[in-house]
C-alpha positions as CSV (number, residue, x, y, z in Angstrom):
1,I,-62.0,21.5,143.1
2,A,-58.3,21.4,143.3
3,D,-58.4,17.7,143.9
4,G,-60.8,17.4,141.0
5,M,-58.5,19.4,138.9
6,Q,-55.6,17.5,139.9
7,D,-57.4,14.3,139.1
8,S,-58.5,15.8,135.8
9,M,-55.0,16.9,135.0
10,A,-53.6,13.5,136.0
11,R,-56.2,12.0,133.7
12,V,-55.3,14.4,130.9
13,E,-51.7,13.6,131.5
14,E,-52.3,9.9,131.5
15,L,-54.4,10.2,128.3
16,S,-51.7,12.4,126.8
17,R,-49.1,9.9,127.7
18,N,-51.2,7.1,126.3
19,L,-51.9,9.1,123.2
20,V,-48.1,9.9,122.9
21,E,-47.3,6.2,123.4
22,E,-49.9,5.2,120.9
23,E,-48.6,7.8,118.5
24,Q,-45.0,6.7,119.1
25,Q,-46.0,3.1,118.6
26,A,-47.9,4.1,115.4
27,L,-44.9,6.2,114.3
28,A,-42.6,3.3,115.1
29,E,-44.7,0.9,113.0
30,V,-44.8,3.5,110.2
31,M,-41.1,3.9,110.5
32,A,-40.6,0.2,110.5
33,N,-42.9,-0.1,107.4
34,Q,-41.0,2.7,105.7
35,D,-37.7,1.1,106.6
36,K,-38.9,-2.2,105.3
37,H,-40.2,-0.5,102.1
38,A,-36.9,1.4,101.8
39,R,-34.9,-1.8,102.1
40,T,-37.1,-3.5,99.6
41,T,-36.9,-0.5,97.2
42,I,-33.1,-0.5,97.6
43,A,-32.9,-4.2,97.1
44,L,-35.0,-3.9,93.9
45,L,-33.0,-1.0,92.7
46,G,-29.8,-3.1,93.4
47,V,-31.3,-6.0,91.4
48,F,-32.3,-3.6,88.5
49,V,-28.9,-2.0,88.5
50,G,-27.2,-5.4,88.6
51,V,-29.4,-6.8,85.8
52,G,-28.9,-3.6,83.9
53,L,-25.1,-3.9,84.3
54,L,-25.2,-7.5,83.3
55,I,-27.3,-6.7,80.2
56,G,-25.0,-3.8,79.4
57,I,-21.9,-6.1,79.7
58,I,-23.5,-8.8,77.5
59,V,-24.6,-6.2,75.0
60,S,-21.1,-4.7,75.0
61,F,-19.5,-8.1,74.4
62,V,-22.0,-9.0,71.6
63,A,-21.4,-5.5,70.0
64,A,-17.6,-5.9,70.4
65,H,-17.8,-9.4,68.8
66,L,-20.0,-8.1,66.0
67,M,-17.4,-5.4,65.3
68,T,-14.2,-7.3,65.8
69,K,-15.3,-10.4,63.9
70,P,-15.3,-8.5,60.5
71,L,-12.1,-6.8,61.5
72,G,-10.5,-10.2,62.2
73,I,-11.7,-11.5,58.8
74,L,-10.3,-8.3,57.2
75,D,-7.0,-8.8,59.0
76,K,-6.6,-12.4,58.0
77,S,-7.6,-11.6,54.4
78,M,-5.1,-8.8,54.2
79,A,-2.4,-11.1,55.6
80,A,-3.3,-13.7,53.0
81,L,-3.3,-11.0,50.2
82,A,0.1,-9.8,51.4
83,T,1.5,-13.3,50.8
84,G,0.1,-13.3,47.3
85,D,-3.0,-15.4,47.8
86,L,-5.5,-14.1,45.3
87,T,-7.9,-17.0,45.9
88,I,-9.4,-15.5,49.1
89,R,-13.1,-14.8,49.0
90,L,-14.8,-12.3,51.4
91,E,-18.4,-12.4,52.3
92,D,-20.6,-9.3,52.4
93,T,-20.6,-8.2,56.0
94,G,-22.9,-5.2,56.0
95,R,-23.3,-1.6,55.0
96,D,-21.3,0.0,57.8
97,E,-17.7,1.3,57.3
98,I,-16.1,-2.1,58.0
99,G,-18.5,-3.8,55.7
100,R,-17.9,-1.3,52.9
101,T,-14.1,-1.8,53.4
102,I,-14.4,-5.6,53.2
103,N,-16.6,-5.3,50.1
104,S,-14.0,-3.0,48.5
105,M,-11.2,-5.3,49.4
106,S,-13.2,-8.2,47.9
107,H,-13.7,-6.4,44.6
108,M,-10.0,-5.4,44.6
109,V,-8.9,-9.1,45.1
110,R,-11.3,-10.2,42.3
111,D,-9.9,-7.6,40.0
112,L,-6.3,-8.5,40.9
113,H,-7.0,-12.1,40.3
114,A,-8.5,-11.4,36.9
115,L,-5.5,-9.2,36.1
116,V,-3.0,-11.9,37.1
117,E,-4.9,-14.4,35.0
118,K,-4.7,-12.1,32.0
119,V,-1.0,-11.6,32.6
120,Y,-0.5,-15.4,32.8
121,E,-2.6,-15.8,29.7
122,G,-0.6,-13.1,27.9
123,A,2.7,-14.7,29.1
124,G,1.5,-18.1,27.7
125,K,0.7,-16.5,24.3
126,L,4.0,-14.6,24.4
127,S,5.9,-17.8,25.2
128,G,4.2,-19.6,22.2
129,E,5.0,-16.7,19.9
130,A,8.6,-16.7,21.2
131,D,8.8,-20.4,20.4
132,E,7.6,-19.6,16.8
133,V,10.1,-16.8,16.5
134,S,12.9,-19.2,17.7
135,R,11.9,-21.8,15.2
136,A,11.8,-19.1,12.4
137,A,15.2,-17.9,13.5
138,D,16.5,-21.5,13.4
139,S,15.1,-21.9,9.9
140,I,16.6,-18.6,8.8
141,K,19.9,-19.6,10.4
142,G,19.8,-22.9,8.3
143,G,18.9,-20.9,5.2
144,S,21.6,-18.4,5.9
145,A,24.2,-21.2,6.3
146,T,23.0,-22.7,3.0
147,L,23.1,-19.2,1.3
148,H,26.6,-18.6,2.8
149,G,27.8,-22.0,1.3
150,S,26.2,-21.1,-2.1
151,V,27.8,-17.6,-2.1
152,K,31.2,-19.2,-1.1
153,G,30.8,-21.7,-4.0
154,I,29.8,-18.8,-6.4
155,K,32.9,-16.9,-5.3
156,Q,35.1,-19.8,-5.9
157,D,33.5,-20.4,-9.3
158,A,33.9,-16.7,-10.1
159,E,37.6,-16.8,-9.1
160,V,38.0,-19.8,-11.5
161,V,36.2,-17.9,-14.3
162,L,38.2,-14.7,-13.6
163,S,41.4,-16.7,-13.6
164,A,40.5,-18.4,-16.9
165,A,39.3,-15.0,-18.3
166,T,42.6,-13.4,-17.2
167,E,44.6,-16.2,-18.8
168,S,42.5,-16.0,-22.0
169,L,42.9,-12.3,-22.1
170,A,46.7,-12.7,-21.7
171,Q,46.7,-15.2,-24.5
172,L,44.6,-12.9,-26.7
173,V,47.0,-10.0,-26.0
174,V,49.9,-12.3,-27.0
175,L,48.0,-13.4,-30.1
176,T,47.0,-9.9,-30.9
177,N,50.6,-8.7,-30.5
178,T,51.8,-11.6,-32.6
179,A,49.2,-10.9,-35.3
180,D,50.1,-7.1,-35.3
181,F,53.7,-8.0,-35.5
182,K,53.2,-10.4,-38.4
183,R,51.0,-7.9,-40.2
184,D,53.5,-5.1,-39.8
185,N,56.2,-7.4,-40.9
186,S,54.3,-8.7,-43.9
187,G,53.4,-5.1,-45.0
188,R,57.0,-4.1,-44.8
189,M,58.1,-7.1,-46.7
190,S,55.7,-6.4,-49.4
191,K,56.9,-2.8,-49.8
192,E,60.4,-3.9,-50.2
């Protein structure tokens, strides 16, 4: 029996070894499959992360371009406005803060342009009116010179008349005195 048991034990041991070897082979295959799946999963995750990063970078560049393009336009427009260029025209770029800023600047430039045109128009009118005032002043100056000449002539005539009147008065006084003297003398002579 002991030999039979030993044979049975050896057989159990051999079956156990075979079973353990088969299980180890099966486990090795499972581990190899799991390792292969893990490597595939890691590779796929790497590809997804890489594609995600690439898409993220592209989206970032597009978003940065969409944000910086209006800012570049605004910067160039402000530089042109600072040099006095009121002919710049800004397109409507959106409803965000940058778009509203550009739209406000566009309205401001249009209003400034209209204001400058009104100033130029007013300056033109003022220049025309100043020319009219200058012509009127020249006319008044000519009339004033003529009036001055006339007044000077009247003064000279008045001096001549005054001189003649003074001379006539002096002659009248002499004649009056002579007549008084003759009258007084003739009255005394008649009394005597």
